[in-house]
Residue, then its C-alpha position, 0 to 999 in steps of 0.5 A: x288232762x290239761x289246766x285251762x284258765x280263763x276270764x269271763x267279763x260277764x259275772x251273770x254267764x260265769x255264775x250260770x256256767x258254774x250253776x249249770x255244770x253243778x246241776x248236771x253233777x259235772x265239774x266245770x271242765x266236763x261241762x266245757x268239754x261237753x258245750x265244745x262237743x255241742x258246738x261241733x255237733x251244731x257246726x256239722x248240722x249248719x255246714x250241712x245246710x240247716x239254715x236254722x242252726x246256721x243263723x243261730x251260730x252266726x248270731x252268736x258270732x260262732x260262724x264256721x272258721x277257716x284255717 
């Protein structure tokens, strides 16, 4: 298990992150891990040609990165 520390400049986002993790009975680390897996799954769909998912990810600045 690895410890990760990060800062969120948007207090509303930080609060929502905590609330949404707690609402699901997850730790913040577990919730973050699931969000990373969700992003990976969405990225696969976008890269396979799902234009809606691709547009959504690009709008969030989560486009495919190479390298």
